[in-house]
C-alpha positions as CSV (number, residue, x, y, z in Angstrom):
1,M,3.9,-23.0,54.9
2,T,1.0,-25.4,54.7
3,L,0.0,-27.3,51.5
4,K,-2.9,-25.0,51.1
5,Q,-0.6,-21.9,51.1
6,Y,1.7,-23.5,48.5
7,I,-1.3,-24.2,46.3
8,R,-2.4,-20.6,46.6
9,S,1.1,-19.4,45.8
10,I,1.0,-21.4,42.5
11,F,-2.3,-19.9,41.4
12,N,-1.4,-16.4,42.5
13,S,1.9,-16.7,40.6
14,Y,0.0,-17.1,37.4
15,S,-2.7,-14.5,37.9
16,I,-0.5,-11.8,39.3
17,I,1.2,-11.5,35.9
18,F,-2.0,-9.6,34.9
19,F,-2.1,-7.9,38.3
20,S,-4.9,-10.2,39.6
21,D,-5.4,-12.7,42.4
22,R,-8.4,-14.5,41.0
23,Y,-8.1,-18.3,41.0
24,L,-10.5,-18.9,38.1
25,F,-8.4,-16.5,36.0
26,A,-5.3,-18.3,37.1
27,S,-6.8,-21.6,36.1
28,V,-7.2,-20.4,32.5
29,L,-3.6,-19.2,32.5
30,I,-2.4,-22.5,33.8
31,L,-4.3,-24.3,31.1
32,V,-2.7,-22.0,28.5
33,S,0.8,-22.7,29.8
34,F,0.1,-26.4,29.4
35,L,-0.7,-26.2,25.7
36,N,3.0,-27.2,25.6
37,V,3.1,-29.8,28.3
38,F,6.8,-29.7,29.0
39,A,6.8,-25.9,29.2
40,G,3.8,-26.0,31.6
41,F,5.6,-28.5,33.7
42,C,8.7,-26.3,33.9
43,G,6.6,-23.3,34.8
44,V,4.9,-25.1,37.7
45,L,8.2,-26.6,38.9
46,A,9.8,-23.2,38.9
47,V,7.0,-21.7,41.0
48,I,7.0,-24.6,43.5
49,F,10.8,-24.5,43.9
50,S,11.0,-20.8,44.4
51,S,8.1,-20.9,46.9
52,V,9.7,-23.7,48.9
53,L,13.1,-21.9,48.8
54,S,11.6,-18.5,49.9
55,D,9.9,-20.3,52.9
56,L,13.1,-22.2,53.8
57,L,15.2,-19.0,53.6
58,G,12.8,-17.2,55.9
59,Y,11.2,-14.7,53.5
60,D,7.7,-13.2,54.0
61,R,5.2,-16.1,53.8
62,Y,2.4,-13.7,53.0
63,R,4.2,-12.4,49.9
64,T,5.2,-15.9,48.9
65,E,1.5,-17.0,49.2
66,K,0.4,-14.0,47.1
67,G,2.7,-15.1,44.3
68,Y,5.1,-12.1,44.5
69,Y,8.2,-14.4,44.8
70,G,6.9,-17.0,42.2
71,F,5.6,-15.2,39.1
72,N,9.0,-14.2,37.7
73,A,10.3,-17.8,38.3
74,L,7.2,-19.0,36.5
75,L,8.1,-16.9,33.4
76,V,11.7,-18.1,33.5
77,G,10.5,-21.7,33.7
78,L,8.0,-21.3,30.9
79,G,10.6,-19.6,28.7
80,I,13.3,-22.3,29.2
81,G,10.7,-25.1,28.7
82,L,9.6,-23.7,25.4
83,N,13.0,-22.9,24.1
84,L,14.6,-26.3,24.9
85,Q,13.8,-29.9,24.0
86,P,12.5,-31.9,26.9
87,D,15.4,-33.4,28.9
88,W,16.1,-34.0,32.5
89,L,19.1,-31.6,32.3
90,V,16.7,-28.9,31.3
91,V,14.9,-29.5,34.6
92,I,18.1,-28.9,36.5
93,I,18.6,-25.6,34.6
94,V,15.0,-24.6,35.5
95,L,15.8,-25.2,39.2
96,I,19.0,-23.2,39.0
97,A,17.3,-20.4,37.2
98,S,14.4,-20.4,39.7
99,Y,16.9,-20.0,42.6
100,L,18.7,-17.2,40.8
101,T,15.4,-15.5,40.0
102,L,14.3,-15.6,43.6
103,L,17.6,-14.0,44.8
104,I,17.2,-11.2,42.2
105,T,13.6,-10.7,43.2
106,I,14.5,-10.3,46.8
107,T,17.3,-7.9,46.0
108,L,15.2,-5.7,43.6
109,E,12.3,-5.8,46.1
110,N,14.6,-4.3,48.7
111,T,16.3,-1.8,46.3
112,L,13.3,-0.5,44.5
113,G,11.1,-0.8,47.6
114,K,13.1,2.0,49.3
115,N,11.4,4.3,46.8
116,N,8.1,2.4,47.1
117,L,8.5,1.0,43.5
118,P,7.5,-2.4,42.3
119,F,10.0,-4.8,40.8
120,L,7.6,-5.9,38.1
121,S,9.1,-8.5,35.8
122,L,12.7,-7.3,36.0
123,P,13.7,-10.4,38.0
124,F,12.5,-12.6,35.1
125,L,14.5,-10.7,32.4
126,I,17.9,-10.8,34.0
127,P,18.3,-14.5,34.7
128,F,16.4,-15.5,31.5
129,W,18.8,-13.5,29.4
130,F,21.8,-15.1,31.2
131,M,20.3,-18.6,30.7
132,L,19.7,-18.0,27.0
133,L,23.3,-16.8,26.5
134,A,24.7,-19.7,28.6
135,I,22.6,-22.4,26.8
136,R,24.4,-21.6,23.6
137,E,27.6,-22.9,25.1
138,L,25.9,-26.1,26.4
139,H,26.0,-28.3,23.3
140,F,24.4,-31.3,25.0
141,L,21.1,-29.3,25.0
142,S,18.9,-29.0,21.9
143,L,16.7,-26.1,21.0
144,S,13.0,-26.8,20.9
145,E,11.2,-27.6,17.7
146,Q,8.2,-26.1,19.2
147,G,5.8,-26.2,16.3
148,V,6.4,-29.8,15.3
149,F,6.6,-30.9,18.9
150,F,3.3,-29.2,19.7
151,I,1.6,-30.8,16.8
152,K,2.9,-34.2,17.9
153,E,1.4,-33.6,21.4
154,L,-1.9,-32.8,19.9
155,F,-1.8,-35.9,17.8
156,V,-1.2,-38.0,20.9
157,I,-4.1,-36.4,22.7
158,G,-6.7,-36.3,19.9
159,G,-5.3,-37.6,16.6
160,N,-5.7,-35.9,13.2
161,R,-9.1,-34.6,14.1
162,L,-7.8,-32.4,17.0
163,I,-4.9,-31.2,14.7
164,S,-7.4,-30.2,12.1
165,V,-9.5,-28.3,14.5
166,Y,-6.4,-26.5,15.9
167,E,-5.1,-25.6,12.5
168,W,-8.5,-24.3,11.4
169,W,-8.7,-22.2,14.5
170,D,-5.1,-20.9,14.3
171,Q,-5.6,-19.8,10.7
172,F,-9.1,-18.4,11.4
173,E,-9.5,-15.1,9.4
174,F,-9.4,-12.5,12.1
175,I,-8.8,-8.8,11.3
176,T,-5.0,-8.5,11.0
177,S,-4.7,-6.2,14.1
178,L,-7.0,-8.3,16.2
179,R,-5.1,-11.5,15.3
180,T,-1.9,-9.7,16.4
181,Y,-3.6,-8.7,19.6
182,F,-4.3,-12.3,20.4
183,L,-0.8,-13.4,19.4
184,S,0.6,-10.6,21.7
185,L,-1.5,-11.9,24.6
186,G,-0.4,-15.4,24.1
187,A,3.3,-14.3,23.9
188,I,3.1,-13.3,27.5
189,F,3.2,-17.0,28.3
190,F,5.5,-17.7,25.3
191,Q,2.6,-19.1,23.3
192,Y,2.8,-17.8,19.7
193,Q,-0.6,-19.0,18.5
194,V,-4.0,-17.3,18.3
195,L,-5.8,-19.8,20.5
196,P,-3.9,-19.1,23.8
197,G,-4.4,-15.3,23.2
198,V,-8.2,-15.8,22.7
199,L,-8.4,-17.9,25.9
200,I,-6.4,-15.3,27.8
201,S,-8.6,-12.4,26.5
202,L,-11.8,-14.2,27.5
203,A,-10.4,-14.8,31.0
204,L,-9.2,-11.2,31.1
205,L,-12.7,-10.1,30.2
206,Y,-14.2,-12.2,32.9
207,Y,-11.7,-11.1,35.5
208,S,-11.9,-7.3,34.7
209,R,-13.8,-5.3,32.1
210,I,-11.6,-2.4,32.8
211,A,-8.4,-4.4,32.4
212,F,-9.7,-5.9,29.2
213,S,-10.6,-2.5,27.7
214,L,-7.2,-1.2,28.8
215,S,-5.4,-4.1,27.1
216,L,-7.1,-3.1,23.9
217,I,-6.4,0.6,24.4
218,G,-2.7,-0.1,25.1
219,F,-2.4,-2.4,22.1
220,Y,-4.2,-0.2,19.6
221,S,-2.5,2.9,20.8
222,A,0.8,1.3,19.8
223,Y,-0.6,-0.3,16.7
224,F,-1.8,3.0,15.2
225,F,1.4,4.8,16.3
226,Y,3.4,2.3,14.3
227,Q,1.1,3.1,11.3
228,L,1.4,6.9,11.9
229,M,5.2,6.9,12.1
230,G,5.7,4.4,9.3
231,A,7.7,2.1,11.5
232,N,8.4,-1.4,10.2
233,F,5.6,-3.6,11.3
234,T,5.1,-7.3,10.8
235,E,2.8,-9.7,12.6
236,Q,5.6,-11.8,13.8
237,S,7.8,-9.0,15.2
238,F,4.9,-7.2,16.8
239,S,3.5,-10.2,18.5
240,Y,6.8,-10.9,20.2
241,I,6.8,-7.4,21.9
242,G,3.1,-6.3,21.7
243,F,2.4,-7.4,25.2
244,N,4.6,-4.5,26.4
245,Y,1.8,-2.2,25.3
246,I,-0.9,-4.4,26.8
247,L,0.7,-4.6,30.2
248,T,1.6,-0.9,30.2
249,G,-2.1,0.0,29.5
250,I,-3.4,-2.3,32.3
251,A,-0.7,-1.3,34.8
252,I,-1.0,2.5,34.5
253,G,-4.7,2.7,33.5
254,G,-6.2,0.4,36.1
255,Y,-3.7,-1.0,38.6
256,F,-1.3,1.6,39.9
257,L,-3.7,4.5,39.3
258,V,-7.4,4.6,40.2
259,P,-9.2,4.1,36.8
260,S,-10.4,7.4,35.5
261,R,-10.3,9.6,32.4
262,L,-6.8,10.8,33.4
263,S,-5.5,7.3,34.0
264,Y,-6.8,6.2,30.5
265,F,-5.1,9.3,29.1
266,W,-1.8,8.3,30.7
267,A,-2.2,4.7,29.3
268,V,-2.5,6.2,25.8
269,I,0.1,8.9,26.1
270,L,2.8,6.6,27.5
271,T,2.4,4.0,24.7
272,P,4.4,6.0,22.1
273,A,7.2,6.2,24.5
274,V,7.1,2.4,24.9
275,V,7.1,2.0,21.1
276,L,10.1,4.2,20.6
277,L,12.0,2.5,23.5
278,T,11.0,-0.9,22.0
279,L,12.4,0.0,18.6
280,S,15.7,1.3,19.9
281,L,16.2,-1.6,22.4
282,S,15.4,-4.2,19.8
283,R,18.3,-2.8,17.7
284,I,20.7,-3.0,20.7
285,F,19.7,-6.4,21.9
286,G,19.6,-7.7,18.3
287,V,23.4,-7.7,18.4
288,W,23.2,-10.6,20.8
289,H,20.2,-12.1,19.0
290,I,18.1,-11.7,22.2
291,Y,14.5,-10.5,22.4
292,I,13.8,-7.6,24.7
293,Y,10.7,-9.3,26.1
294,S,9.1,-7.0,28.7
295,L,12.0,-4.6,29.2
296,P,10.2,-1.5,27.7
297,F,7.1,-2.1,29.8
298,N,9.3,-2.3,33.0
299,I,11.3,0.8,32.1
300,I,8.4,3.1,31.2
301,V,6.2,2.0,34.1
302,L,9.0,2.4,36.7
303,L,10.0,5.8,35.3
304,F,6.4,7.0,35.3
305,L,5.7,5.8,38.9
306,Y,8.9,7.3,40.2
307,A,8.3,10.7,38.6
308,Y,4.6,10.6,39.6
309,R,5.5,10.2,43.2
310,L,7.8,13.3,43.1
311,R,5.0,15.6,42.3
312,V,4.8,18.8,44.4
313,Y,1.0,19.2,43.9
314,N,-1.4,16.2,44.0
315,S,-4.3,16.3,41.5
316,S,-7.6,14.9,42.8
317,K,-8.3,13.8,39.2
318,S,-5.3,11.4,39.0
319,L,-4.9,9.3,42.2
320,E,-2.5,6.5,43.0
321,V,-4.1,3.3,44.4
322,K,-3.4,3.3,48.2
323,I,-4.9,-0.1,49.1
324,Q,-4.3,-2.5,46.3
325,R,-7.2,-4.9,45.7
326,N,-5.8,-6.6,42.6
327,S,-8.9,-5.5,40.6
328,P,-9.3,-2.2,38.6
329,E,-13.0,-2.3,39.3
330,L,-12.6,-2.8,43.1
331,N,-9.9,-0.1,43.2
332,L,-12.3,2.3,41.5
333,Y,-15.5,1.4,43.3
334,M,-13.8,1.3,46.8
335,Y,-12.1,4.7,46.0
336,L,-15.4,6.3,44.9
337,N,-17.2,5.0,47.9
338,S,-14.4,6.0,50.4
339,N,-14.1,9.4,48.7
340,H,-17.8,10.0,49.2
341,R,-18.3,8.3,52.5
342,F,-15.2,9.5,54.3
343,R,-14.5,12.7,52.3
344,D,-14.8,14.8,55.4
345,Y,-13.3,12.3,57.7
346,S,-10.1,13.8,59.0
347,V,-7.2,12.8,61.2
348,Y,-8.9,14.8,64.0
349,P,-12.6,13.9,64.7
350,I,-13.4,17.1,66.6
351,R,-16.2,17.0,69.2
352,L,-18.3,19.8,70.6
353,P,-16.7,21.2,73.8
354,F,-19.7,20.7,76.2
355,Y,-22.3,18.4,77.7
356,G,-25.9,18.7,76.7
357,E,-27.7,21.0,74.3
358,W,-26.3,24.4,73.4
359,K,-27.3,27.0,70.9
360,V,-25.0,28.5,68.3
361,S,-25.4,32.2,69.1
362,Q,-22.9,33.3,66.5
363,G,-21.6,31.1,63.7
364,H,-19.1,31.4,60.9
365,D,-19.1,34.9,59.3
366,G,-21.1,36.1,62.3
367,A,-22.5,39.6,62.3
368,L,-20.7,40.6,65.6
369,T,-17.1,39.5,66.0
370,H,-16.5,36.6,63.6
371,K,-14.9,38.5,60.8
372,S,-11.7,38.6,58.8
373,K,-9.2,35.9,60.0
374,W,-11.5,34.9,62.9
375,R,-14.5,34.3,60.6
376,N,-14.6,30.5,61.1
377,A,-15.5,30.4,64.8
378,W,-18.6,29.6,67.0
379,D,-20.1,31.1,70.1
380,F,-22.3,28.8,72.2
381,V,-24.9,29.5,74.8
382,I,-27.7,27.5,76.6
383,T,-31.3,28.6,76.1
384,D,-34.6,27.6,77.7
385,S,-37.8,26.7,76.0
386,E,-38.6,30.4,75.4
387,G,-35.2,31.0,73.8
388,K,-33.8,33.0,76.8
389,T,-30.2,32.5,77.9
390,F,-30.8,33.4,81.6
391,R,-33.2,32.9,84.5
392,N,-34.5,35.6,86.9
393,Y,-33.5,39.1,85.5
394,G,-30.1,38.0,84.0
395,A,-28.4,40.7,86.1
396,S,-25.4,38.6,87.1
397,P,-23.3,35.9,85.4
398,G,-24.8,33.2,87.7
399,D,-28.2,33.9,86.2
400,Y,-27.1,32.5,82.8
401,Y,-27.7,28.8,82.1
402,C,-24.3,28.2,80.6
403,Y,-22.3,30.0,83.4
404,N,-20.0,27.6,85.3
405,K,-20.9,24.7,83.0
406,A,-18.2,22.2,82.2
407,I,-16.0,22.8,79.1
408,L,-14.6,19.6,77.4
409,S,-11.5,18.9,75.4
410,P,-12.7,18.6,71.8
411,Y,-10.0,16.0,71.0
412,D,-6.9,14.4,72.4
413,G,-3.8,16.7,72.6
414,Y,-1.3,18.7,74.7
415,V,-2.3,21.9,76.4
416,D,-0.1,24.4,74.5
417,E,-1.2,27.6,76.2
418,I,-3.4,28.8,79.2
419,I,-4.3,32.3,80.0
420,D,-5.9,32.7,83.5
421,G,-6.6,35.3,86.1
422,I,-8.9,37.6,84.1
423,P,-12.1,38.3,86.1
424,D,-15.6,37.9,84.8
425,N,-17.3,41.0,83.4
426,E,-20.4,42.5,84.7
427,I,-23.3,41.7,82.5
428,G,-23.3,44.0,79.5
429,D,-19.7,45.1,80.0
430,V,-16.7,43.9,78.0
431,N,-12.9,43.8,78.4
432,V,-11.4,44.9,75.1
433,E,-7.9,45.1,76.4
434,E,-7.9,41.4,77.2
435,N,-10.1,40.5,74.4
436,W,-10.1,36.7,74.6
437,G,-10.3,36.5,78.3
438,N,-9.2,33.3,80.0
439,T,-8.2,31.0,77.2
440,I,-6.9,27.5,76.5
441,V,-5.1,26.4,73.4
442,I,-4.7,22.6,72.8
443,R,-2.3,21.2,70.2
444,H,-4.0,18.1,68.6
445,G,-1.3,17.6,66.0
446,E,1.3,19.3,63.8
447,G,-0.3,22.5,62.6
448,F,-3.7,21.9,64.2
449,Y,-5.0,23.5,67.4
450,S,-8.3,24.3,69.1
451,K,-8.9,27.4,71.2
452,I,-11.7,28.0,73.7
453,S,-12.1,31.5,75.3
454,H,-14.1,33.5,77.9
455,I,-13.4,30.8,80.5
456,K,-14.1,31.4,84.2
457,A,-11.1,32.6,86.1
458,G,-9.4,29.9,88.3
459,S,-11.6,27.1,86.9
460,F,-8.9,25.3,84.8
461,K,-8.6,21.6,85.7
462,V,-5.5,21.1,83.6
463,M,-2.1,22.7,83.3
464,K,0.1,23.8,80.4
465,G,2.0,20.9,78.9
466,E,-0.5,18.3,80.2
467,W,-2.0,15.6,77.9
468,V,-5.8,15.7,77.7
469,R,-8.2,13.2,76.3
470,A,-11.3,13.9,74.1
471,G,-14.3,14.7,76.3
472,Q,-12.2,15.4,79.4
473,V,-13.4,18.4,81.6
474,I,-10.7,21.1,81.2
475,A,-12.4,24.2,82.6
476,F,-15.8,26.0,83.2
477,C,-17.7,28.6,81.2
478,G,-17.2,32.2,82.3
479,N,-17.7,35.7,81.1
480,S,-14.1,37.1,80.8
481,G,-12.7,39.2,78.0
482,R,-14.8,40.7,75.2
483,S,-17.9,38.9,76.5
484,P,-21.1,40.9,77.4
485,E,-22.7,37.7,78.8
486,P,-21.5,34.2,79.6
487,H,-20.7,32.0,76.5
488,I,-18.1,29.7,75.0
489,H,-16.0,30.9,72.1
490,F,-14.7,27.9,70.1
491,Q,-12.4,27.9,67.1
492,L,-9.9,25.7,65.2
493,Q,-6.6,27.1,64.0
494,G,-3.3,26.2,62.4
495,V,-1.0,28.1,64.8
496,P,-0.6,28.0,68.6
497,F,-1.1,31.7,69.2
498,V,-4.1,33.0,71.2
499,D,-5.0,35.4,68.4
500,G,-4.3,32.9,65.6
501,A,-6.4,32.9,62.4
502,T,-9.2,30.4,62.3
503,I,-9.5,27.5,59.8
504,D,-12.7,26.1,58.3
505,Y,-13.0,22.6,59.8
506,P,-16.1,20.4,60.6
507,V,-17.4,18.9,63.8
508,S,-17.1,15.1,63.4
509,Q,-20.7,14.2,64.5
510,Y,-23.4,15.8,66.5
511,M,-27.2,15.9,66.9
512,K,-29.2,19.0,65.7
513,K,-32.6,19.6,67.2
514,A,-35.3,19.7,64.5
515,G,-38.8,20.4,65.9
516,S,-39.7,17.8,68.4
517,G,-36.9,15.4,67.1
518,Y,-33.3,15.4,66.0
519,E,-31.2,15.3,62.9
520,Y,-27.9,13.4,62.8
521,R,-25.0,15.4,61.3
522,S,-21.7,14.0,60.4
523,Y,-18.6,16.1,59.6
524,S,-20.6,19.2,59.2
525,I,-20.4,22.9,60.2
526,P,-23.0,24.0,62.8
527,E,-24.9,27.1,61.7
528,E,-26.0,30.1,63.7
529,G,-29.3,29.4,65.5
530,D,-28.8,25.6,65.6
531,I,-29.4,23.8,68.9
532,I,-26.9,21.0,69.0
533,S,-25.3,18.4,71.2
534,N,-22.8,15.7,71.1
535,V,-24.2,12.2,70.4
536,E,-25.0,10.7,73.8
537,I,-23.8,7.1,73.8
538,N,-26.5,4.5,74.5
539,P,-25.1,1.7,76.8
540,L,-27.0,-1.1,75.1
541,M,-25.7,-0.1,71.6
542,K,-22.2,0.4,72.9
543,K,-22.1,-3.1,74.4
544,A,-23.9,-4.7,71.4
545,F,-21.4,-3.4,68.8
546,H,-18.2,-3.8,70.9
547,F,-16.6,-6.8,69.3
548,I,-13.4,-8.0,71.1
549,P,-10.7,-9.8,69.3
550,G,-10.8,-13.5,70.2
551,G,-14.5,-13.3,70.9
552,K,-17.1,-15.7,69.4
553,I,-20.7,-15.1,68.5
554,S,-23.1,-17.9,67.7
555,F,-26.5,-17.8,66.0
556,E,-29.3,-20.1,65.2
557,V,-30.4,-19.2,61.7
558,E,-34.0,-20.0,60.7
559,K,-34.5,-20.1,56.9
560,K,-37.4,-21.7,55.1
561,G,-38.3,-23.7,58.2
562,K,-34.8,-25.1,58.6
563,V,-32.5,-24.1,61.5
564,K,-28.7,-24.3,61.4
565,K,-26.0,-22.9,63.7
566,I,-23.6,-20.2,62.5
567,E,-20.5,-19.1,64.5
568,W,-18.5,-15.9,64.0
569,E,-15.0,-15.1,65.4
570,V,-13.4,-11.7,65.8
571,Y,-9.8,-11.2,64.8
572,T,-7.2,-8.6,64.0
573,N,-4.9,-9.0,61.0
574,I,-1.2,-8.2,60.7
575,Y,-2.1,-4.5,60.1
576,N,-4.2,-4.4,63.3
577,Y,-7.5,-4.2,61.3
578,L,-10.5,-5.7,63.0
579,Y,-12.7,-8.1,61.3
580,I,-15.4,-10.7,61.9
581,Y,-14.8,-14.1,60.2
582,C,-17.4,-16.7,59.4
583,R,-15.7,-20.1,58.9
584,A,-18.8,-21.7,57.4
585,S,-19.0,-19.3,54.5
586,N,-15.3,-18.2,54.5
587,S,-16.4,-14.6,54.7
588,Y,-14.7,-11.5,56.2
589,A,-16.4,-8.3,57.4
590,Y,-13.9,-5.5,58.3
591,F,-15.1,-2.9,60.8
592,S,-14.1,0.0,63.0
593,E,-15.4,1.0,66.4
594,D,-14.2,4.0,68.3
595,G,-16.7,4.1,71.2
596,R,-18.9,6.6,69.3
597,N,-19.4,4.9,66.0
598,F,-19.5,1.4,64.6
599,Y,-19.1,0.9,60.8
600,F,-18.1,-1.7,58.3
601,Y,-15.8,-0.7,55.5
602,N,-15.1,-3.9,53.6
603,F,-16.5,-7.3,52.9
604,V,-15.0,-10.4,51.3
605,G,-16.8,-13.6,50.9
606,S,-20.3,-15.1,50.2
607,K,-23.1,-12.7,49.6
608,R,-25.5,-15.4,50.8
609,S,-24.0,-15.6,54.3
610,L,-25.5,-14.2,57.5
611,L,-22.3,-12.2,57.9
612,Y,-22.9,-10.4,54.6
613,Y,-26.5,-9.5,55.6
614,F,-25.2,-8.2,59.0
615,F,-22.6,-6.2,57.1
616,L,-25.4,-4.5,55.1
617,A,-27.7,-4.1,58.2
618,A,-25.1,-2.5,60.4
619,Y,-23.1,-0.7,57.8
620,K,-22.9,2.5,59.9
621,V,-24.3,2.7,63.4
622,P,-23.7,5.8,65.6
623,L,-23.8,4.5,69.1
624,G,-26.4,6.9,70.4
625,F,-30.1,6.2,70.2
626,Y,-32.5,8.9,69.0
627,K,-35.9,7.6,68.1
628,D,-37.0,8.0,64.5
629,V,-33.7,9.7,63.5
630,A,-32.3,8.5,60.2
631,V,-28.6,7.9,59.4
632,K,-27.7,7.7,55.7
633,D,-24.6,6.3,53.9
634,T,-23.6,4.8,50.6
635,F,-22.3,1.3,49.6
636,A,-19.5,0.6,47.2
637,L,-21.2,-0.9,44.1
638,N,-19.3,-4.2,44.5
639,F,-20.8,-4.7,47.9
640,T,-24.4,-4.9,46.6
641,Y,-24.3,-5.8,42.9
642,S,-23.3,-9.1,41.4
643,K,-20.6,-9.3,38.7
644,P,-23.1,-9.8,35.9
645,G,-25.1,-6.8,37.3
646,L,-22.0,-4.6,37.0
647,F,-20.9,-5.9,33.6
648,V,-21.9,-2.9,31.5
649,Q,-21.2,-0.4,34.3
650,D,-17.6,-1.7,34.6
651,F,-16.8,-0.7,31.1
652,I,-17.8,2.9,31.6
653,A,-17.2,3.3,35.3
654,P,-14.0,5.3,34.9
655,F,-16.1,7.9,33.0
656,F,-19.6,7.7,34.3
657,V,-21.5,5.8,37.1
658,F,-25.2,5.3,36.6
659,L,-25.7,2.7,39.4
660,K,-26.0,3.6,43.0
661,S,-26.5,1.8,46.3
662,D,-27.7,3.6,49.5
663,Y,-27.9,2.7,53.2
664,T,-30.4,4.0,55.7
665,L,-30.5,3.3,59.4
666,Q,-33.6,4.2,61.3
667,Y,-33.7,4.2,65.1
668,G,-36.8,2.3,66.0
669,E,-38.4,1.4,69.3
670,I,-36.9,1.7,72.8
671,D,-38.5,0.6,76.0
672,E,-37.1,3.3,78.3
673,V,-34.9,6.3,77.6
674,I,-33.1,6.6,80.9
675,N,-32.4,3.0,81.7
676,P,-33.2,1.0,78.5
677,S,-33.2,-2.8,78.4
678,Y,-34.5,-3.3,74.8
679,L,-34.3,-1.4,71.5
680,I,-34.7,-1.9,67.8
681,L,-32.7,-0.7,64.8
682,N,-34.3,-0.8,61.3
683,S,-32.1,-0.5,58.2
684,S,-32.2,-0.9,54.5
685,A,-29.9,-1.3,51.5
686,D,-31.3,0.2,48.3
687,K,-30.1,-0.2,44.7
688,S,-31.0,2.3,42.0
689,F,-30.5,2.7,38.2
690,F,-30.2,6.3,37.0
691,G,-31.9,7.4,40.3
692,K,-34.8,4.9,40.0
693,Q,-34.9,2.3,42.8
694,T,-34.5,-1.2,41.5
695,G,-34.2,-3.3,44.6
696,R,-34.3,-3.2,48.4
697,K,-33.3,-5.4,51.4
698,N,-34.7,-4.6,54.8
699,F,-33.3,-5.5,58.2
700,K,-34.3,-5.3,61.8
701,I,-31.8,-5.8,64.7
702,E,-33.1,-6.3,68.2
703,I,-30.8,-5.4,71.1
704,S,-31.1,-6.2,74.8
705,K,-28.8,-5.8,77.8
706,E,-27.0,-9.0,76.8
707,G,-26.2,-7.6,73.3
708,I,-27.6,-8.4,69.9
709,E,-30.6,-10.7,70.3
710,T,-31.8,-11.2,66.7
711,I,-31.0,-10.2,63.2
712,N,-34.0,-10.2,60.9
713,I,-33.5,-10.1,57.1
714,F,-36.4,-9.3,54.8
715,L,-35.7,-10.2,51.2
716,K,-38.0,-10.2,48.2
717,N,-39.5,-13.7,48.7
718,K,-38.2,-14.8,52.0
719,K,-37.3,-14.0,55.6
720,I,-34.3,-15.0,57.5
721,K,-34.1,-14.8,61.3
722,A,-30.9,-15.3,63.2
723,T,-31.1,-15.6,67.0
724,C,-28.0,-15.1,69.1
725,I,-27.1,-18.1,71.3
726,R,-25.9,-17.1,74.8
727,Q,-23.6,-19.1,76.9
728,Q,-25.5,-20.4,80.0
């Protein structure tokens, strides 16, 4: 690991105790830990030692850098440093305890990880208890006189004046419960004064309004339960174990579960269980004169998560965080956005099974044959400008526009069944004995099939058992089976049988004709009478938005009369996710491109960078070009609003969202439809408050045969123009 990675591991080891990875938050926690200098030193030493050991022993460097292997050692180091008088022998004990903590961490990570459970602070508890028991037998060590020692340190730093200020602050008349709340927060870092708790609470408020509110909810749920049950309560005893309720509230309400009404309910309802467990364990551990520390929090959270993951039915109202962003707000906003943006996105992006424009002659619940278990099907034909399906007199199948037209595979899969050899009907006649006519069934995945019927006999281009690709020609349209005139019958089903029941499933994206123009439809159900087509890919756009890992893109950015050079690089991370990286602004824009669509789905970095503006401008780009067609989408609130702008919204976001941010892409000018060499995309990012627009950013992207030519950003009081630099 590099020095930079070690520094990150130190900061992350502090912040992750509160399920965060924010460096400013970590800085405050480091400051709090050094209110006792020797304890702070022991904590940092424990983190560094465990990080170095984990790297030397060959453990995951990413997890080391994120602080997963350091935060339990940090707690052990802090605890030992605060319980013992400063001595070089204590340093040796800290190093031994750190090594033991790392081994226990790795062991529990592997053991609990088999059930996808976190190890939390269990690796801290086990070695720390061992050390406390062992220290009693080491008579050359002295227990810390923390209060006196701390006052002496303050005197050295600032004399009697600093001591007076501290004593005034520590005795400040808070409401009893609020004072205990601050003491409980400070106790997480073994600091049993009000000031550390106040500093931590302010840092927690800055880091996350949801986590801050959950810390209060967890604490006061326990506080009032104590009062209700008449349990013995003293400020001293509660402050030593009160952080169990705080951490339980944050962990369940905003970290492991997406913040919501139900996650808050769980945070409240689990607190009494933590209280009862705390009271009983305190009696047991009291025999050895040992505090239980965070044991109740660990037990209840692990029991809840394990039981939660064994549910038979998953509730959409209580969802576990799938991609952890170490922020309750980000977990919530990204979930809400993904749930809206990709709510219809499925594992199987089904396409229309034909080239060109076809009309839905019979849709779902059609009046003719789409009834009962076959209700979710489509019939497609080709019509002319007068709405007719045939030329001449329509007396033979060959007169019909769709007859003998190519049929395409709607998605990748294996050909599961083919029925062939059934002749075409005379026009107006039907074959009710061989109802489906010539048919193909394709297995796209477990329990998911597509079926296309009334195919022309002998026209199959594939065989049973063959693997086919999306868009591949598989056969040609005919008039076999129960088909009075040539058409394609298309349905999706959950079984491989030719007469299997249909399922209601959307087409991933297509263009619907609307007057003289088109409408873009995404994951929608074509309706009877619609004239539709697959999105025809524009070669200029496909090239412009095809970013290859290892590639570099350079721009000259003109802003306020000044010009500077910006370079982007395209990478893939360890999970094979594609992203564009700007070194100058240390910004990352994560994207996906499947040959039909380009879209961004995450951004991390500076909101003043060119990459950020490009992220907004090209948030979603279907790679066809249809002049004047609009494509709409929504941004996650954290993408477009600043932290101050979200301050109030954050508090009530789990219950109600009053802010919104929308994206619109408008296809602009194109020089030539058949063989284009230049086109323009216009887009905008809008912010609104209770539905009323409060801000807008406009963008224009110019594209040529070489790729993206310029990115133009129109802000309220300025314009930024970025021109792509080509290699000569």
